[in-house]
C-alpha positions as CSV (number, residue, x, y, z in Angstrom):
1,M,106.9,83.6,116.2
2,K,108.7,86.5,115.0
3,Y,112.3,86.5,113.3
4,N,114.6,88.5,111.6
5,I,117.4,88.1,109.4
6,E,120.9,89.4,110.3
7,G,124.3,89.5,108.5
8,G,125.7,89.9,105.2
9,N,127.5,87.4,102.9
10,L,126.7,84.7,106.2
11,P,123.2,85.6,107.5
12,A,121.6,84.2,110.2
13,V,117.9,83.8,111.2
14,I,117.2,84.6,114.5
15,L,113.6,83.5,116.1
16,H,111.8,84.9,118.7
17,L,109.6,81.8,120.2
18,E,106.8,82.7,123.1
19,Q,105.8,79.8,125.6
20,G,104.6,76.8,123.8
21,E,105.8,77.5,119.8
22,T,108.0,74.8,118.2
23,V,110.5,74.7,115.7
24,I,111.4,71.7,113.5
25,S,114.5,71.7,111.3
26,E,117.1,69.3,110.0
27,S,119.6,67.7,113.0
28,G,122.2,70.0,113.8
29,G,121.0,73.0,111.7
30,R,120.8,75.3,115.1
31,T,123.6,77.8,115.5
32,W,122.6,79.0,119.0
33,M,119.8,79.6,121.3
34,R,119.3,81.5,124.2
35,G,116.4,81.0,127.0
36,P,114.2,77.6,128.1
37,I,114.1,75.6,125.2
38,L,113.4,71.7,125.1
39,T,115.2,70.1,122.1
40,E,114.2,66.8,121.0
41,T,116.1,64.7,118.3
42,T,113.3,62.4,116.2
43,S,113.8,60.5,113.3
44,G,112.6,61.5,109.8
45,G,108.9,59.7,110.0
46,G,107.5,56.5,108.3
47,A,109.3,54.6,106.1
48,G,108.1,56.2,103.3
49,K,109.4,59.6,104.4
50,V,112.9,58.3,105.3
51,F,113.3,57.0,101.8
52,G,112.1,60.4,100.1
53,R,114.7,62.1,102.5
54,M,117.3,59.8,101.1
55,F,116.7,60.0,97.9
56,S,116.8,63.9,98.2
57,G,119.7,64.3,100.2
58,E,117.9,65.5,103.6
59,S,119.2,64.7,106.7
60,L,117.1,61.7,108.2
61,F,116.9,63.3,111.4
62,L,114.9,65.9,112.8
63,S,115.1,68.5,115.7
64,R,111.9,69.7,117.5
65,Y,112.9,72.9,119.5
66,T,109.9,73.8,122.1
67,A,109.9,76.9,123.7
68,Q,109.4,76.5,127.7
69,G,109.3,80.8,127.9
70,N,110.5,83.5,125.9
71,A,113.2,82.1,123.9
72,E,115.4,82.8,120.8
73,I,116.8,80.2,118.4
74,A,119.7,81.1,115.4
75,F,119.3,79.2,112.4
């Protein structure tokens, strides 16, 4: 995985993924993606992790992006 940061006041992180690489982020964090990427939305894990995320203000749901070939995804 390689990445670069582009932009000034509102920067974007662009990740360059190879086949089989996976990125996990909070649900709704993706800006755009290019290439064959499988997207899965999952719950935040076990009960302990969910309660921890509730109290810290994080999203309860996570998105998992797995590249099926060379791809890009931006946040």
